[in-house]
C-alpha positions in Angstrom: -6.3 25.9 -5.2 -8.1 26.7 -8.5 -9.2 23.1 -8.7 -10.9 23.4 -5.3 -12.9 26.5 -6.2 -15.5 24.3 -7.9 -16.6 23.2 -4.4 -17.9 26.7 -3.8 -20.2 26.6 -6.8 -23.1 24.8 -5.1 -23.2 27.7 -2.6 -23.4 30.5 -5.2 -26.7 31.8 -3.7 -25.1 32.0 -0.3 -22.0 33.8 -1.8 -24.3 36.3 -3.6 -26.2 36.9 -0.4 -23.0 37.3 1.5 -21.9 39.9 -1.0 -25.1 41.8 -0.4 -24.6 41.8 3.3 -21.0 42.8 2.8 -22.0 45.8 0.7 -24.5 46.9 3.3 -21.8 46.5 6.0 -19.3 48.5 3.9 -21.9 51.3 3.2 -22.6 51.5 6.9 -19.0 51.7 7.8 -18.3 54.4 5.2 -21.3 56.5 6.0 -21.0 56.5 9.8 -17.8 58.7 10.0 -19.4 61.3 7.7 -22.4 61.5 10.0 -20.1 61.7 13.0 -18.2 64.6 11.3 -21.6 66.3 10.6 -22.7 66.1 14.2 -19.4 67.4 15.4 -19.0 70.3 13.0 -22.6 71.3 12.3 -24.1 70.3 15.6 -21.8 70.5 18.6 -19.1 73.0 17.4 -21.6 75.2 15.6 -23.9 75.3 18.7 -20.9 76.3 20.9 -19.7 79.0 18.5 -23.1 80.5 17.8 -24.3 79.8 21.3 -27.5 78.2 19.9 -27.9 74.5 20.9 -28.4 72.2 17.9 -30.2 69.5 19.9 -32.8 68.7 17.3 -30.2 68.4 14.5 -28.0 66.2 16.7 -30.9 64.0 17.6 -32.1 63.8 14.1 -28.6 62.9 12.7 -28.1 60.6 15.7 -31.2 58.6 14.8 -29.9 58.2 11.3 -26.5 57.1 12.7 -28.3 54.5 14.9 -30.3 53.2 11.9 -27.1 52.9 9.8 -25.3 51.2 12.7 -28.1 48.7 13.1 -28.1 48.0 9.4 -24.4 47.4 9.5 -24.7 45.2 12.5 -27.5 43.1 11.0 -25.4 42.7 7.8 -22.4 41.7 9.8 -24.5 39.0 11.6 -25.8 37.7 8.2 -22.2 37.5 6.9 -21.1 35.7 10.1 -23.9 33.2 9.6 -23.4 32.5 5.9 -19.6 32.5 5.6 -19.1 29.4 7.9 -22.0 27.7 6.2 -20.2 28.1 2.8 -16.8 27.0 4.0 -18.1 24.1 6.1 -20.3 22.9 3.2 -17.5 23.1 0.8 -15.2 21.2 3.2 -17.8 18.5 3.7 -18.1 18.0 -0.1 -14.3 18.0 -0.4 -13.9 15.3 2.3 -16.6 13.2 0.6 -14.9 13.4 -2.8 -11.5 12.7 -1.2 -12.9 9.6 0.5 -14.6 8.4 -2.7 -11.4 9.0 -4.6 -9.3 7.0 -2.0 -11.9 4.2 -2.2 -11.4 4.0 -5.9 -7.6 3.6 -5.6 -6.0 0.4 -6.6 -3.2 -1.1 -4.6 -0.8 0.7 -6.9 -2.0 4.1 -5.5 -1.8 2.9 -1.9 1.8 2.0 -2.6 2.3 5.6 -3.5 0.3 7.4 -0.8 0.8 6.1 2.8 -2.3 5.6 5.0 -1.1 8.2 7.4 -0.6 10.8 4.6 -4.1 10.1 3.3 -5.6 10.6 6.7 -3.8 13.9 7.2 -5.0 15.1 3.8 -8.6 14.1 4.5 -8.6 15.9 7.9 -5.9 18.4 8.7 -5.4 19.6 5.1 -9.1 20.0 4.5 -9.4 22.0 7.7 -6.7 24.4 6.6 -8.5 25.0 3.3 -11.8 25.4 5.2 -10.4 28.0 7.5 -9.1 30.0 4.5 -12.4 29.7 2.7 -14.2 31.0 5.8 -12.0 34.0 6.2 -11.7 34.7 2.5 -15.5 34.6 2.0 -15.7 37.6 4.3 -12.4 39.4 4.0 -11.4 39.0 0.3 -14.7 40.7 -0.6 -15.0 43.1 2.3 -11.5 44.4 2.6 -11.0 45.7 -1.0 -14.4 47.3 -1.1 -14.0 48.9 2.3 -10.4 50.0 1.5 -11.3 51.6 -1.8 -14.4 53.2 -0.4 -12.5 54.5 2.6 -9.8 56.0 0.4 -12.4 57.9 -1.7 -14.1 59.2 1.4 -10.8 60.1 3.1 -9.8 62.1 0.0 -13.2 63.8 0.2 -12.3 65.0 3.7 -8.7 66.1 3.0 -6.5 65.6 0.0 -3.6 67.2 1.7 -3.3 64.3 4.3 -3.7 61.5 1.8 0.0 60.8 1.8 -0.4 59.4 5.4 -2.6 56.6 4.1 -0.2 55.9 1.2 2.7 55.7 3.6 0.9 53.4 6.1 -0.2 51.0 3.3 3.3 50.8 1.9 4.8 50.0 5.3 2.1 47.4 6.0 2.5 45.6 2.6 6.3 45.7 2.9 6.0 44.0 6.3 3.6 41.3 5.0 5.6 40.5 1.9 8.7 40.1 4.1 6.8 37.6 6.3 5.3 35.4 3.6 8.6 34.0 2.1 9.7 33.2 5.6 6.8 31.1 6.7 5.7 29.5 3.3 8.4 26.8 3.2 7.9 26.0 6.9 4.2 25.3 6.3 5.0 22.8 3.6 7.6 21.1 5.8 5.1 21.1 8.7 2.4 19.2 6.8 5.0 16.5 5.8 6.0 16.3 9.5 2.4 15.8 10.5 2.2 12.9 8.0 5.3 11.4 9.6 4.0 11.8 13.2 0.7 10.2 12.2 2.6 7.3 10.7 4.7 6.7 13.8 1.6 6.9 16.0 -0.3 4.5 13.8 2.5 2.0 13.7 2.9 2.2 17.5 -0.7 1.8 18.3 -1.2 -1.1 15.9 2.0 -2.9 17.0 1.7 -2.2 20.7 1.8 -5.9 21.7 5.0 -6.5 19.7 6.6 -3.4 21.2 5.8 -4.5 24.7 6.9 -8.1 24.0 10.3 -6.9 22.9 10.5 -4.2 25.5 11.1 -1.4 23.0 8.7 1.2 24.5 11.6 3.5 25.2 12.8 3.3 21.6 9.3 4.1 20.3 9.0 6.9 22.8 12.2 8.4 21.6 11.2 8.0 17.9 7.9 9.7 18.6 9.5 12.4 20.7 12.0 13.2 17.9 9.2 13.6 15.3 7.1 15.5 17.8 10.0 17.8 18.6 10.5 18.6 14.9 6.9 19.7 14.6 7.3 21.7 17.9 10.4 23.5 16.7 8.9 24.5 13.3 5.6 25.4 14.9 7.3 27.5 17.5 9.3 29.3 14.8 6.1 30.0 12.8 4.2 31.1 15.9 7.0 33.5 16.9 6.9 35.0 13.4 3.1 35.3 13.6 3.3 36.7 17.1 5.2 39.7 15.6 2.6 40.3 13.0 -0.3 41.6 15.0 1.7 43.9 17.4 3.5 45.3 14.3 0.1 45.9 12.5 -1.2 47.5 15.7 1.9 49.7 15.8 1.3 50.8 12.2 -2.3 51.5 13.0 -1.5 53.5 16.1 1.2 55.4 14.3 -1.1 56.3 11.5 -3.7 57.6 14.0 -1.0 59.6 15.8 0.3 61.0 12.5 -3.3 62.0 11.4 -3.9 63.9 14.7 -0.5 65.6 14.5 -0.8 66.7 10.9 -4.5 67.4 11.2 -4.0 69.6 14.2 -1.7 71.8 12.1 -4.3 72.0 9.3 -7.0 72.9 11.9 -4.7 75.6 13.3 -4.3 77.0 9.8 -8.1 76.9 9.3 -7.6 74.4 6.4 -9.6 71.6 8.1 -12.4 71.3 10.6 -12.3 69.1 13.6 -15.1 66.8 12.4 -13.4 66.4 9.1 -10.2 65.4 10.8 -12.0 62.9 13.0 -13.7 61.4 9.9 -10.4 61.3 8.0 -8.9 59.4 11.0 -11.8 56.9 10.9 -11.4 56.4 7.2 -7.6 56.0 7.5 -8.2 53.4 10.2 -10.7 51.7 7.8 -8.1 51.6 5.1 -5.4 50.2 7.4 -7.9 47.8 8.8 -8.9 46.6 5.3 -5.2 46.0 4.5 -4.7 44.3 7.8 -7.5 41.9 7.0 -6.1 41.3 3.6 -2.7 40.7 5.2 -4.2 38.1 7.6 -5.6 36.2 4.6 -2.3 36.6 2.7 -0.5 35.1 5.7 -3.0 32.2 5.9 -2.8 31.5 2.1 0.7 29.8 2.1 -0.3 27.0 4.5 -3.7 26.6 2.8 -2.0 26.5 -0.6 0.3 23.7 0.6 -2.7 21.8 1.9 -4.7 22.5 -1.3 -1.8 21.2 -3.3 -1.7 18.0 -1.3 -5.5 17.5 -1.6 -5.4 18.2 -5.4 -2.6 15.7 -5.7 -4.9 13.0 -4.4 -7.9 14.2 -6.4 -5.9 14.4 -9.6 -4.5 10.9 -9.2 -6.3 8.6 -11.6 -6.4 4.9 -10.5 -4.2 2.7 -12.6 -7.0 0.1 -12.7 -10.1 1.5 -14.6 -13.4 -0.1 -15.6 -13.9 -0.3 -19.4 -16.5 1.9 -21.0 -20.0 0.6 -21.2 -19.7 -0.5 -24.9 -16.6 -2.6 -24.1 -18.0 -4.6 -21.2 -18.3 -8.3 -21.9 -21.0 -10.6 -20.5 -20.0 -13.7 -18.5 -20.7 -17.1 -20.0 -23.4 -18.6 -17.7 -22.7 -22.1 -19.0 -19.3 -22.4 -17.2 -20.3 -20.5 -14.0 -17.1 -20.0 -12.2 -14.2 -21.3 -14.3 -11.0 -19.3 -13.6 -8.2 -19.4 -16.1 -4.7 -17.9 -15.7 -3.3 -17.7 -19.2 0.5 -17.1 -19.2 0.2 -14.5 -16.5 3.2 -12.4 -15.5 3.3 -9.5 -13.1 6.0 -7.1 -11.9 5.5 -4.6 -9.1 6.2 -0.9 -9.9 10.0 -0.1 -9.8 10.8 -3.8 -9.3 13.6 -5.2 -11.5 12.1 -8.7 -11.8 8.7 -10.3 -12.1 6.9 -11.3 -8.9 5.3 -14.1 -10.8 5.9 -15.2 -14.4 4.3 -17.5 -16.9 1.5 -18.7 -14.6 -0.9 -21.1 -16.3 -3.7 -23.0 -14.6 -7.4 -23.5 -14.6 -9.6 -23.6 -11.5 -13.0 -25.3 -12.0 -16.3 -25.2 -10.2 -16.8 -27.9 -7.6 -13.0 -28.4 -7.4 -10.4 -27.2 -4.9 -7.3 -25.6 -6.3 -4.5 -25.1 -3.8 -1.3 -22.9 -4.1 1.7 -23.6 -1.9 5.3 -22.6 -1.8 7.9 -20.9 0.3 7.4 -17.4 1.7 7.7 -14.6 -0.8 7.2 -16.6 -4.0 4.1 -14.8 -5.1 1.2 -16.8 -3.7 -0.7 -13.8 -2.4 0.2 -11.9 -5.5 -1.9 -14.4 -7.5 -4.9 -13.8 -5.2 -4.4 -10.0 -5.6 -4.3 -10.3 -9.4 -7.4 -12.4 -9.4 -9.2 -9.8 -7.3 -7.8 -7.2 -9.6 -6.0 -5.2 -6.9 -3.3 -5.1 -9.6 -3.5 -5.7 -13.3 -1.3 -8.3 -14.9 1.8 -7.1 -16.7 1.4 -9.7 -19.5 -1.1 -12.5 -20.1 -4.7 -12.5 -19.0 -7.0 -13.8 -16.2 -10.4 -15.0 -17.3 -13.5 -16.1 -15.6 -16.3 -17.7 -17.5 -14.5 -16.6 -20.7 -14.3 -12.9 -19.8 -11.0 -11.1 -19.2 -10.9 -9.4 -15.8 -10.1 -6.1 -17.7 -13.3 -6.4 -19.8 -15.8 -6.1 -17.0 -16.4 -3.7 -14.1 -14.5 -4.3 -10.9 -17.8 -4.4 -8.9 -19.3 -7.0 -11.1 -16.2 -9.1 -11.1 -15.7 -9.0 -7.3 -19.4 -9.7 -6.7 -18.6 -13.3 -7.8 -15.7 -13.6 -5.4 -15.7 -14.4 -1.7 -12.2 -13.4 -0.3 -10.7 -14.2 3.0 -7.3 -12.3 3.5 -4.3 -13.5 5.4 -5.1 -11.2 8.3 -8.8 -11.2 9.2 -10.1 -7.6 9.1 -13.2 -7.0 11.1 -15.2 -3.8 11.6 -16.5 -2.3 14.8 -20.1 -3.6 15.2 -21.9 -6.8 16.0 -20.9 -10.2 14.9 -24.0 -10.3 12.7 -23.1 -7.0 11.1 -19.6 -8.3 10.3 -20.9 -11.5 8.7 -23.5 -9.6 6.8 -21.0 -7.0 5.6 -20.6 -8.3 2.1 -24.3 -9.2 1.7 -26.6 -6.9 3.7 -29.6 -8.7 2.4 -28.6 -12.1 3.9 -31.3 -13.6 6.0 -30.7 -14.7 9.6 -30.7 -18.3 8.5 -28.0 -17.6 5.9 -25.9 -15.7 8.4 -26.2 -18.6 10.9 -25.4 -21.1 8.2 -22.2 -19.2 7.2 -21.1 -19.0 10.8 -21.8 -22.7 11.2 -19.7 -23.7 8.1 -16.9 -21.4 9.3 -16.9 -23.2 12.7 -17.7 -19.9 14.4 -21.0 -20.9 16.1 -19.4 -22.5 19.2 -17.7 -19.3 20.4 -20.6 -17.1 19.2 -23.1 -19.2 21.3 -20.8 -18.8 24.3 -21.7 -15.1 24.5 -25.0 -14.2 26.1 -25.7 -11.7 23.2 -24.9 -14.3 20.5 -24.9 -12.7 17.1 -25.4 -9.3 18.7 -22.1 -9.5 20.5 -20.1 -6.3 19.9 -16.8 -6.6 18.1 -14.1 -4.1 18.9 -12.3 -2.0 16.3 -10.3 -4.3 13.9 -11.6 -7.3 15.8 -9.6 -6.5 18.9 -12.0 -8.2 21.3 -11.7 -11.7 19.6 -8.8 -14.0 19.2 -6.9 -14.5 15.9 -8.6 -17.8 15.2 -12.0 -16.4 15.9 -11.3 -13.4 13.7 -10.3 -15.7 10.9 -13.5 -17.8 11.3 -15.7 -14.7 11.2 -13.8 -13.5 8.1 -14.5 -16.9 6.5 -18.2 -16.6 7.5 -18.4 -13.2 6.0 -17.1 -14.5 2.6 -19.5 -17.4 2.7 -22.5 -15.2 3.4 -22.1 -13.6 -0.1 -22.8 -17.0 -1.7 -19.9 -16.5 -4.1 -19.1 -18.5 -7.2 -15.4 -18.3 -6.3 -13.9 -18.6 -2.9 -10.3 -17.4 -2.3 -8.6 -18.3 1.0 -5.3 -16.5 1.3 -3.6 -18.5 4.0 -6.8 -18.1 6.0 -6.4 -21.3 8.1 -3.1 -20.4 9.7 -4.5 -19.4 13.0 -6.8 -22.5 13.3 -5.9 -25.6 15.2 -5.7 -28.8 13.2 -9.1 -30.1 14.5 -10.9 -26.9 13.5 -9.0 -26.8 10.2 -10.2 -30.3 9.3 -13.8 -29.6 10.3 -13.9 -26.4 8.4 -12.5 -28.1 5.2 -15.1 -30.9 5.5 -17.9 -28.4 6.0 -16.7 -26.4 3.0 -16.7 -29.5 0.8 -20.2 -30.4 1.9 -21.8 -27.0 1.7 -20.0 -25.1 -1.1 -19.3 -27.9 -3.4 -20.4 -26.0 -6.5 -18.0 -23.1 -5.9 -14.6 -22.7 -7.3 -12.3 -22.9 -4.3 -8.8 -21.5 -4.4 -6.7 -22.0 -1.2 -3.3 -20.4 -0.6 -1.7 -22.2 2.3 1.5 -22.9 4.1 0.5 -26.2 5.6 0.4 -29.3 3.5 -2.2 -30.8 5.8 -4.7 -28.1 4.8 -4.4 -28.8 1.1 -3.5 -32.5 0.7 -7.0 -33.4 -0.4 -7.2 -30.6 -3.0 -8.1 -31.6 -6.5 -5.2 -29.6 -7.9 -2.1 -28.4 -6.1 0.1 -25.7 -7.7 3.6 -25.4 -6.3 5.3 -22.1 -6.7 9.0 -21.4 -6.4 10.7 -18.0 -7.2 7.5 -16.8 -8.9 7.0 -19.7 -11.3 5.1 -22.9 -11.3 7.4 -25.8 -10.6 4.7 -28.5 -10.0 1.1 -29.2 -10.6 -1.1 -32.2 -9.6 -2.5 -34.0 -6.6 -0.7 -34.6 -3.3 0.3 -38.1 -4.3 1.4 -37.1 -7.8 3.5 -34.2 -6.5 5.3 -36.3 -3.9 6.6 -38.4 -6.9 7.2 -35.7 -9.5 8.0 -32.4 -7.6 11.1 -32.2 -5.4 10.1 -28.8 -4.1 6.7 -30.1 -2.9 8.3 -33.2 -1.4 10.7 -31.1 0.6 7.8 -29.0 2.0 5.8 -32.1 2.9 8.9 -33.7 4.5 9.6 -30.7 6.6 6.0 -30.8 7.9 5.9 -34.6 8.4 3.0 -34.6 5.9 4.3 -37.4 3.6 
């Protein structure tokens, strides 16, 4: 929680102003019972006893009471306006920093924090902290001042009855400290369960077609219901505990008032206390109890907010494994080579893995040449692409482009030279033009159209009446898999990259479109370094260099014809696809 207090610093002026309003509100609350006691004792009762109406005195004091009440009301309105502004502003800044932090994460961090957990931390957890900040801004300042002031004023009215306030406060605090250890562990469990529920919901919504295809709707429903019921049970328990809190506090408050009247009546009968003083003491005792009730509400909210704050701080405190070098260590690219990629004895092992995913990878990809990588599933082909993009850092060895190690330049500068098309085309809700321009917002209409033409996307774009302005659904849900891949390819081409990486990006294309796309690439991006990861031999048979992977190592390197003669692993792949 202490790490999150810094988000309140920009609002110091609002906090100071809130303190001023709170002080005015407290002064009004402390002064009104005294004025009321004065009216009762020196106005009403004195007039009855002396049979001389004290109308002028009552009106004069009443006007003062009205002015004090208006001042307190205005201060309360000011506090009510500023406190939400402070908490909402701090929550906005916190969400922004969380989002920026998550954007800076490497794939290593995403392997640690699940997407569902990060969503919960950026939304539900921030909301819990915001609610506490909103209440704390008012109550943590108001309640202690009001409580201390009310105690002093109550003692001024009657020292003999002060034990009643002490007894009420002891009972109230004992009740609160009995509740907190009961609910605190449940709040921590609840936030974890919300993560789990979000994960199940996310998996179900993303995989709905697969679920329907296999007829497992009932299984997913039961899985969701089970997680949902867990949250229901723990929420019900917490709600039942909290349901006892307010009636119990009201009982303590009512009992205190009753005790004040009973004891005060005895003192009045003994002529030790006036009626107005007893009424004022009752108001002050109520103010003391009310102040402790407000503190108790904050104390009860703190456990869940602390759990959420801890989860937020965990994300903010996580430093990405992949860091940019300091400014003095950044190396400049050799413009003479302009796109030469070198894997120099590269090995990589995933966290907690016992063996390397890839080991001793050595090859050079040159501008104007197509380098292809092929091999069975799970041999590390996509890992090579991820290492080149610096989603992970190599365990040993180095990756160089134009003579510069990937670790000796900024990630932004490095990736600016790369056009990447992932295995699964990821599109963003918006128009087709927006998606193609995503990597290069400054691209002209001609460049966008050219990229779409090379990617063989123009035919289906022109089929729509809106053309480039056709809206794409979230994650590209309104287009087919092949169309999604072609738009992803167009997006990469629109950045005019020096290096193009296709990570099995032609798998959803028919053979005719595949061939036309490769021919268009050769004609239009001939100066770029092209790296294609593929499963189909037909896609890469004309590559200038084919690298064959098996169990994470290179077992063959050469052209299609050379590998058929020298690499048995490649020969078997080609034979299985009738691509000899």
